DOGURO-465711 format. One record per residue: residue in one letter; residue number from 1; x negated, y, z of N, C-alpha, C in turn. Coordinates in nm, 3 decimals. Each point is the difference from the previous one (the first is absolute). Layout:
a,NUM,X,Y,Z,X,Y,Z,X,Y,Z .
...
This chain:
x,1,3.558,2.179,0.065,-0.119,0.015,0.012,-0.081,-0.121,-0.075 .
x,2,-0.072,0.077,-0.109,-0.088,-0.120,-0.059,-0.140,-0.033,0.093 .
x,3,0.013,-0.169,0.030,-0.123,-0.018,0.038,-0.112,-0.023,-0.055 .
x,4,-0.120,0.047,0.028,-0.156,0.016,-0.079,-0.041,-0.134,-0.051 .
x,5,-0.007,-0.031,-0.137,-0.064,-0.156,-0.025,-0.067,-0.039,0.012 .
x,6,-0.087,-0.116,0.030,-0.099,-0.060,0.062,-0.028,0.009,-0.132 .
x,7,-0.134,0.010,-0.042,-0.106,-0.058,-0.094,-0.087,-0.088,0.024 .
x,8,0.023,-0.110,-0.046,-0.077,-0.130,-0.002,-0.137,-0.025,-0.045 .
x,9,-0.083,0.016,0.020,-0.134,0.024,-0.063,-0.043,-0.187,-0.092 .
x,10,-0.111,0.025,-0.020,-0.028,-0.108,-0.067,-0.167,-0.043,0.062 .
x,11,-0.041,-0.096,0.043,-0.170,-0.048,0.082,-0.045,-0.052,-0.070 .
x,12,-0.097,0.003,0.015,-0.147,-0.063,-0.062,-0.065,-0.066,0.111 .
x,13,-0.120,-0.083,0.043,-0.044,-0.083,0.062,-0.146,-0.020,-0.005 .
x,14,-0.107,0.010,0.069,-0.104,-0.027,-0.011,-0.082,-0.079,0.053 .
x,15,0.010,-0.114,-0.023,-0.061,-0.084,0.137,-0.151,-0.044,-0.046 .
x,16,-0.064,0.102,0.081,-0.171,-0.066,0.053,-0.021,-0.110,-0.003 .
x,17,-0.129,-0.054,-0.021,-0.010,-0.186,0.021,-0.128,-0.011,-0.070 .
x,18,-0.086,0.147,-0.007,-0.185,-0.045,-0.059,-0.067,-0.010,0.063 .
x,19,-0.002,0.002,0.189,-0.101,-0.042,0.101,-0.048,-0.101,-0.008 .
x,20,-0.096,0.019,0.040,-0.112,-0.112,-0.040,0.024,-0.171,0.084 .
x,21,0.098,0.039,0.101,0.037,-0.084,0.112,-0.141,-0.111,0.042 .
x,22,-0.121,0.063,0.091,-0.083,-0.012,-0.040,0.030,-0.118,0.116 .
x,23,0.100,0.078,0.152,0.004,-0.073,0.103,0.112,-0.163,-0.014 .
x,24,0.046,-0.017,-0.094,0.079,-0.079,-0.065,-0.088,-0.092,-0.088 .
x,25,-0.068,-0.008,-0.053,-0.105,-0.025,-0.110,0.084,-0.037,-0.138 .
x,26,0.125,0.003,-0.037,0.108,-0.003,-0.136,0.070,0.109,0.020 .
x,27,0.106,0.065,-0.139,0.052,0.069,-0.008,0.141,0.009,0.079 .
x,28,0.002,0.068,0.145,0.167,0.008,0.080,0.086,0.016,-0.105 .
x,29,0.037,0.034,-0.115,0.096,-0.008,-0.073,0.068,-0.118,-0.016 .
x,30,-0.103,-0.121,-0.048,0.015,-0.152,0.022,0.041,-0.062,0.135 .
x,31,0.007,0.043,0.075,0.094,-0.057,0.133,0.077,-0.044,-0.010 .
x,32,0.068,-0.088,0.046,0.099,-0.074,0.044,0.117,0.077,0.048 .
x,33,0.103,0.037,-0.045,0.091,0.075,0.068,0.115,-0.112,0.083 .
x,34,0.035,-0.042,-0.133,0.114,-0.169,0.052,-0.039,-0.110,-0.092 .
x,35,0.105,-0.101,0.012,-0.003,-0.075,-0.079,0.007,0.034,-0.156 .
x,36,0.050,0.122,-0.033,0.035,0.001,-0.123,-0.141,0.115,-0.059 .
x,37,-0.025,0.072,0.072,-0.078,0.084,-0.097,-0.100,0.053,0.097 .
x,38,-0.103,0.113,-0.074,-0.127,-0.004,0.095,0.072,0.222,0.046 .
x,39,-0.135,0.034,0.063,0.052,0.142,0.048,0.053,0.103,-0.115 .
x,40,-0.133,-0.018,-0.141,-0.006,0.098,-0.082,0.177,-0.006,-0.063 .
x,41,0.040,-0.147,-0.058,0.151,-0.036,-0.019,0.107,0.021,0.048 .
x,42,-0.029,-0.016,0.171,0.108,0.082,0.097,0.040,0.141,0.008 .
x,43,-0.145,0.079,-0.047,0.040,0.192,0.033,0.030,-0.002,-0.110 .
x,44,-0.053,-0.070,-0.137,0.085,0.086,-0.074,0.128,-0.017,-0.090 .
x,45,0.028,-0.137,0.082,0.159,0.014,0.032,0.082,-0.011,0.018 .
x,46,-0.033,0.065,0.149,0.066,0.111,0.068,0.059,0.153,-0.046 .
x,47,-0.145,0.022,-0.098,0.040,0.110,-0.023,0.026,0.015,-0.147 .
x,48,0.013,-0.125,-0.033,0.140,0.009,-0.111,0.097,0.011,-0.013 .
x,49,0.003,-0.071,0.134,0.169,-0.018,0.080,0.065,0.118,0.030 .
x,50,-0.093,0.103,0.006,0.041,0.144,0.066,-0.015,0.075,-0.093 .
x,51,-0.019,-0.048,-0.151,0.047,0.059,-0.139,-0.131,0.099,-0.058 .
x,52,-0.107,0.007,0.099,-0.130,0.049,-0.083,0.038,-0.002,-0.129 .
x,53,-0.074,0.100,-0.055,0.035,0.014,-0.195,-0.164,-0.059,-0.029 .
x,54,-0.098,0.046,0.110,-0.106,-0.043,-0.127,-0.078,-0.053,0.178 .
x,55,-0.102,-0.116,-0.014,-0.099,-0.003,0.090,-0.135,-0.055,0.003 .
x,56,-0.071,0.081,0.014,-0.151,-0.014,0.027,-0.057,-0.058,0.039 .
x,57,-0.083,-0.130,-0.047,-0.068,-0.075,0.116,-0.189,0.022,-0.100 .
x,58,-0.040,0.003,0.127,-0.137,0.059,0.025,-0.032,-0.072,0.054 .
x,59,-0.166,-0.097,-0.111,-0.046,-0.099,0.091,-0.152,0.013,-0.036 .
x,60,-0.108,-0.075,0.046,-0.117,-0.007,-0.055,-0.028,-0.128,-0.063 .
x,61,-0.084,-0.010,-0.065,-0.013,-0.085,-0.084,-0.022,-0.208,0.081 .
x,62,-0.002,0.027,0.074,-0.005,-0.136,0.068,0.171,-0.042,0.027 .
x,63,0.061,0.117,0.011,0.151,0.018,0.050,0.135,-0.071,-0.151 .
x,64,-0.127,0.105,-0.154,0.122,0.001,-0.120,-0.077,-0.138,-0.070 .
x,65,-0.112,-0.121,0.083,-0.073,-0.030,-0.049,0.115,-0.206,0.052 .
x,66,0.062,0.026,0.136,0.023,-0.081,0.098,0.165,0.029,-0.122 .
x,67,0.070,0.106,0.009,0.102,-0.020,-0.086,0.007,-0.086,-0.144 .
x,68,-0.102,0.069,-0.053,0.012,-0.035,-0.155,0.012,-0.174,0.014 .
x,69,-0.146,-0.030,0.091,0.032,-0.176,-0.022,0.103,-0.043,0.105 .
x,70,0.118,0.036,0.078,0.102,-0.042,0.061,0.097,-0.005,-0.127 .
x,71,-0.001,0.101,-0.087,0.055,0.042,-0.093,0.154,0.048,0.059 .
x,72,-0.030,0.104,0.096,0.143,0.049,0.056,-0.007,0.091,-0.076 .
x,73,0.139,0.028,-0.024,0.103,0.078,-0.100,0.069,0.103,0.049 .
x,74,0.007,0.103,0.002,0.125,0.107,0.053,0.007,0.074,-0.137 .
x,75,0.153,0.075,0.062,0.074,0.037,-0.097,-0.096,0.134,-0.111 .
x,76,0.079,0.030,-0.099,-0.087,0.097,-0.085,0.004,0.114,0.057 .
x,77,0.040,0.013,0.117,0.022,0.198,0.067,-0.115,-0.066,0.099 .
x,78,-0.059,-0.080,0.038,-0.142,0.000,0.073,-0.132,-0.019,-0.028 .
x,79,-0.104,0.113,-0.020,-0.095,-0.044,-0.057,-0.055,0.017,0.053 .
x,80,-0.142,-0.090,-0.039,-0.118,-0.043,0.087,-0.120,0.110,-0.037 .
x,81,-0.042,0.091,0.103,-0.129,0.090,-0.062,-0.116,-0.057,0.121 .
x,82,-0.108,-0.021,-0.074,-0.128,-0.030,0.074,-0.096,0.084,0.012 .
x,83,-0.031,-0.032,0.154,-0.103,0.148,0.058,-0.107,-0.121,-0.016 .
x,84,-0.116,0.085,-0.025,-0.127,-0.052,-0.060,-0.140,0.039,0.124 .
x,85,0.087,0.116,0.088,-0.086,0.016,0.094,0.070,0.003,0.119 .
x,86,0.043,-0.101,0.052,0.033,0.006,0.145,-0.046,0.025,0.111 .
x,87,-0.074,0.066,-0.038,-0.147,0.039,0.109,0.012,0.166,0.045 .
x,88,0.114,0.048,-0.102,0.051,0.123,-0.020,0.130,0.005,0.071 .
x,89,0.076,-0.120,0.124,0.084,0.046,0.073,0.120,0.034,-0.089 .
x,90,0.112,-0.007,0.096,0.157,0.042,-0.032,0.032,0.139,-0.116 .
x,91,-0.084,0.076,0.055,0.040,0.153,-0.102,0.007,-0.018,-0.121 .
x,92,-0.139,-0.122,-0.012,-0.002,0.009,-0.153,0.058,-0.132,-0.025 .
x,93,0.063,-0.060,0.025,0.053,-0.126,-0.060,0.159,0.111,-0.002 .
x,94,0.075,0.076,0.057,0.083,0.088,0.003,-0.023,0.042,-0.116 .
x,95,-0.058,0.096,-0.028,0.010,0.049,-0.089,-0.013,-0.040,-0.101 .
x,96,-0.082,-0.103,-0.066,0.006,-0.053,-0.102,0.173,-0.059,0.018 .
x,97,0.051,-0.078,0.084,0.121,-0.025,0.016,0.113,0.121,-0.072 .
x,98,-0.049,0.075,0.027,0.056,0.124,-0.012,-0.002,-0.011,-0.129 .
x,99,-0.081,0.086,-0.085,-0.037,0.000,-0.162,0.058,-0.091,-0.048 .
x,100,0.037,-0.132,0.023,0.024,-0.067,-0.061,0.160,0.017,0.006 .
x,101,0.063,0.045,0.086,0.168,0.030,-0.021,0.005,0.077,-0.169 .
x,102,0.165,-0.089,0.004,0.046,0.094,-0.159,0.064,0.121,0.041 .
x,103,0.072,0.006,0.131,0.063,0.131,0.011,-0.065,0.031,0.214 .
x,104,-0.002,0.124,-0.008,0.035,0.042,0.192,0.100,-0.034,0.013 .
x,105,-0.018,-0.067,0.112,0.140,0.002,0.051,-0.007,-0.077,0.161 .
x,106,0.018,0.036,0.083,-0.009,-0.013,0.136,-0.037,-0.090,0.014 .
x,107,-0.133,-0.062,0.052,-0.081,-0.129,0.014,0.029,-0.086,0.126 .
x,108,0.010,-0.087,0.037,-0.029,-0.091,0.099,-0.155,-0.043,0.012 .
x,109,-0.063,0.019,0.106,-0.158,-0.120,-0.021,-0.013,-0.072,0.093 .
x,110,-0.030,-0.114,-0.014,0.011,-0.120,0.067,-0.147,-0.066,-0.026 .
x,111,-0.037,-0.004,0.159,-0.137,-0.095,0.049,0.052,-0.147,-0.043 .
x,112,-0.110,-0.101,-0.104,0.035,-0.155,-0.014,0.002,-0.010,0.154 .
x,113,-0.081,0.008,0.106,-0.084,-0.044,0.117,0.219,0.003,0.100 .
x,114,0.073,0.050,-0.040,0.111,0.038,0.035,0.112,-0.034,-0.071 .
x,115,0.029,-0.157,0.010,0.096,-0.050,-0.120,0.164,0.007,0.029 .
x,116,0.005,0.088,0.098,0.091,-0.002,0.084,0.107,0.138,-0.071 .
x,117,0.108,-0.048,-0.076,0.099,0.127,-0.068,0.144,-0.049,0.091 .
x,118,0.001,0.170,0.056,0.142,-0.022,0.063,0.080,0.120,-0.113 .
x,119,0.078,-0.044,-0.061,0.123,0.063,-0.058,0.076,0.130,0.067 .
x,120,0.014,-0.043,0.126,0.059,0.119,0.081,-0.135,0.097,0.038 .
x,121,-0.111,-0.025,0.033,-0.104,0.116,-0.021,-0.054,0.051,-0.166 .
x,122,0.070,-0.035,-0.056,-0.078,0.064,-0.150,0.160,0.086,-0.014 .
x,123,0.106,-0.044,-0.004,0.103,0.063,0.038,-0.046,0.146,0.081 .
x,124,-0.012,-0.009,0.150,0.013,0.146,0.100,-0.102,0.078,-0.113 .
x,125,-0.136,-0.043,-0.072,-0.103,0.070,-0.032,0.063,0.047,-0.133 .
x,126,0.104,-0.068,-0.056,0.064,0.038,-0.178,0.052,0.084,0.123 .
x,127,0.098,-0.011,0.072,0.105,0.131,0.067,-0.050,0.139,-0.014 .
x,128,-0.113,-0.033,0.024,-0.093,0.166,0.092,-0.098,0.058,-0.128 .
x,129,-0.027,-0.049,-0.097,-0.112,0.028,-0.099,0.027,0.154,-0.001 .
x,130,0.129,0.069,0.000,-0.005,0.125,-0.058,-0.034,0.116,0.127 .
x,131,-0.044,-0.056,0.083,-0.034,0.054,0.155,-0.108,0.040,0.020 .
x,132,-0.130,-0.100,-0.060,-0.146,0.031,-0.018,-0.021,-0.053,-0.087 .
x,133,-0.144,0.066,-0.056,-0.120,-0.051,-0.098,0.023,-0.178,0.005 .
x,134,-0.007,-0.035,0.122,-0.023,-0.137,-0.034,0.028,-0.040,0.156 .
x,135,0.063,-0.151,0.055,0.075,-0.017,0.093,-0.057,-0.111,0.047 .
x,136,0.001,-0.064,0.134,-0.106,-0.105,0.036,0.095,-0.101,0.138 .
x,137,0.003,-0.061,0.010,0.096,-0.109,0.078,-0.075,-0.001,0.156 .
x,138,0.064,0.021,0.131,-0.087,-0.004,0.112,0.056,-0.086,0.087 .
x,139,-0.058,-0.099,0.043,0.058,-0.084,0.107,-0.055,0.025,0.162 .
x,140,0.061,0.005,0.102,-0.045,0.092,0.144,-0.103,0.075,-0.035 .
x,141,-0.032,0.099,-0.053,-0.067,0.111,-0.020,-0.099,-0.040,-0.091 .
x,142,-0.028,-0.139,-0.062,-0.091,-0.060,-0.117,0.028,0.024,-0.132 .
x,143,-0.096,0.082,-0.093,0.036,0.033,-0.110,0.019,-0.170,-0.060 .
x,144,0.023,-0.042,-0.087,0.049,-0.102,-0.103,-0.012,0.011,-0.155 .
x,145,-0.025,-0.132,-0.045,0.085,-0.018,-0.154,0.045,-0.017,-0.052 .
x,146,0.103,-0.017,-0.132,-0.069,0.067,-0.069,0.050,0.148,0.029 .
x,147,-0.023,0.087,-0.080,-0.008,0.200,-0.033,0.046,-0.015,-0.117 .
x,148,0.105,0.151,0.037,0.073,0.041,-0.158,-0.070,0.145,-0.057 .
x,149,-0.059,0.004,-0.154,-0.087,0.142,0.039,0.131,0.038,-0.150 .
x,150,-0.029,0.158,0.039,0.108,0.071,-0.152,-0.038,-0.019,-0.128 .
x,151,0.034,0.004,-0.083,-0.001,0.052,-0.139,-0.154,0.117,0.010 .
x,152,0.044,0.086,0.050,-0.150,0.082,0.000,-0.150,-0.047,0.030 .
x,153,0.044,-0.073,0.138,-0.103,-0.048,0.055,-0.091,-0.123,-0.134 .
x,154,0.119,-0.085,-0.015,-0.060,-0.091,-0.106,-0.040,0.033,-0.108 .
x,155,0.080,0.160,-0.062,-0.125,0.013,-0.080,-0.097,0.046,0.031 .
x,156,-0.004,0.089,0.118,-0.189,0.040,0.020,-0.085,-0.084,0.002 .
x,157,0.008,-0.110,0.082,-0.084,-0.132,0.004,-0.015,-0.018,-0.118 .
x,158,0.017,-0.017,-0.069,-0.006,-0.028,-0.169,-0.092,0.093,-0.064 .
x,159,0.059,0.141,0.029,-0.081,0.090,-0.068,-0.111,0.037,0.111 .
x,160,-0.036,-0.033,0.070,-0.103,0.016,0.073,-0.158,-0.082,-0.024 .
x,161,-0.079,0.103,-0.063,-0.174,-0.020,-0.065,-0.066,-0.129,0.089 .
x,162,-0.021,0.018,0.143,-0.094,-0.024,0.082,0.070,-0.196,-0.029 .
x,163,-0.077,-0.071,0.059,0.037,-0.139,0.011,0.010,-0.091,0.112 .
x,164,-0.139,0.089,0.081,0.034,-0.052,0.142,0.025,0.122,0.128 .
x,165,0.135,-0.024,0.047,0.032,0.097,0.104,0.025,-0.090,0.053 .
x,166,0.022,0.070,0.160,0.089,-0.060,0.089,0.150,-0.039,-0.025 .
x,167,0.081,-0.079,0.009,0.127,0.012,-0.011,0.080,0.091,0.111 .
x,168,-0.025,-0.065,0.115,0.105,0.159,0.106,-0.069,0.129,0.014 .
x,169,-0.127,0.048,-0.074,-0.034,0.074,-0.016,0.098,0.109,-0.109 .
x,170,-0.009,-0.057,-0.089,0.038,0.011,-0.133,0.180,0.080,0.047 .
x,171,0.061,-0.172,0.019,0.150,0.037,0.064,0.037,0.107,0.060 .
x,172,-0.126,0.037,0.131,0.046,0.072,0.075,0.020,0.151,-0.019 .
x,173,-0.071,0.064,-0.149,0.074,0.140,-0.069,0.110,0.023,0.012 .
x,174,0.105,-0.122,-0.019,0.159,-0.027,-0.039,0.048,0.003,0.154 .
x,175,0.155,0.005,-0.023,0.082,0.007,0.129,0.088,-0.145,-0.025 .
x,176,-0.012,-0.024,0.137,0.001,-0.124,0.031,0.155,-0.037,0.104 .
x,177,0.061,-0.078,-0.053,0.083,-0.035,0.138,0.042,-0.121,0.055 .
x,178,-0.046,-0.048,0.085,0.014,-0.142,0.122,0.141,-0.032,-0.049 .
x,179,0.021,-0.144,0.019,0.124,-0.051,0.025,0.010,-0.102,0.072 .
x,180,0.086,-0.007,0.129,-0.040,-0.098,0.113,0.099,-0.094,-0.067 .
x,181,-0.076,-0.132,0.013,0.068,-0.119,-0.065,-0.009,-0.106,0.094 .
x,182,0.072,-0.075,0.019,0.019,-0.150,0.070,-0.017,-0.092,-0.044 .
x,183,-0.178,0.026,-0.016,-0.057,-0.189,-0.083,-0.121,0.016,0.018 .
x,184,-0.043,-0.068,0.100,-0.137,-0.002,0.023,-0.150,-0.032,-0.129 .
x,185,0.090,-0.066,-0.048,-0.070,-0.043,-0.148,-0.058,0.092,-0.106 .
x,186,0.042,0.108,0.019,-0.062,0.108,-0.089,-0.145,-0.012,0.091 .
x,187,-0.043,-0.014,0.083,-0.128,0.041,0.049,-0.121,-0.118,-0.037 .
x,188,0.091,-0.117,-0.007,-0.066,-0.111,-0.074,-0.117,0.022,-0.093 .
x,189,-0.135,-0.028,0.061,-0.119,0.009,-0.106,-0.092,-0.135,-0.002 .
x,190,0.025,-0.077,-0.096,-0.036,-0.137,-0.022,-0.155,-0.006,-0.027 .
x,191,-0.105,-0.017,0.031,-0.148,-0.012,-0.022,-0.036,-0.107,0.018 .
x,192,0.053,-0.134,0.063,-0.051,-0.106,0.079,0.078,-0.104,-0.010 .
x,193,-0.056,-0.120,0.016,0.113,-0.102,0.004,0.047,-0.029,0.173 .
x,194,-0.075,0.086,0.068,0.053,0.012,0.150,0.130,0.059,-0.052 .
x,195,-0.062,0.134,-0.057,0.125,0.088,-0.026,0.112,-0.046,-0.034 .
x,196,0.008,-0.049,-0.143,0.091,-0.093,-0.077,0.062,-0.099,0.121 .
x,197,-0.005,-0.075,0.085,0.001,-0.094,-0.004,0.104,0.024,0.145 .
x,198,-0.026,0.166,0.038,0.084,0.038,0.135,0.145,0.004,-0.095 .
x,199,0.041,0.038,-0.113,0.107,-0.029,-0.112,0.048,-0.082,-0.059 .
x,200,-0.082,-0.124,-0.052,-0.015,-0.031,-0.057,-0.015,-0.168,0.065 .
x,201,0.035,-0.052,0.153,-0.055,-0.106,0.058,0.046,-0.110,-0.111 .
x,202,0.123,0.006,-0.017,0.080,-0.130,-0.047,-0.045,-0.060,-0.151 .
x,203,-0.070,0.141,-0.089,-0.035,-0.020,-0.077,-0.107,-0.100,-0.077 .
């Protein structure tokens, strides 16, 4: 008897880093992850290790200036997109990120204020992409990041005429599957130096 062949999908990632960082006072993407790299370098590296074919980094003007002034360089399949309206919040950042993808693929959505990328969590999400329109991780009943959205959803985000929508409300029209994971760091949300020191006391 023939076994069903598992079809391997290709994935993209959109990293949302256009927030104004008012409580931090400087771009969160520039926070030190370890001795070798900053948040954004680590996040991008991990998605490249997961073989994402295309990565879109959405930043505001200040984040872009930081990367330019510090001469941060990324591979050719990493594209930097400037959000000139960071006050329009996450949906707009996601929309312009989606519009700049060259192809519609299942896409990981990752916030820069959570620098932790667990390949096991990415694998769990990707293993379930055919079961719902978007897949999100859950730790002890609490939802976290990143989440994974299907080709259909990423296409409809890119085609949405409105710029200012509530992202959670928009996603509520689609089927969602929550995946329980054993990683508390999916709940991380670093917006202040105090929160940063909770995870990076020795940096």
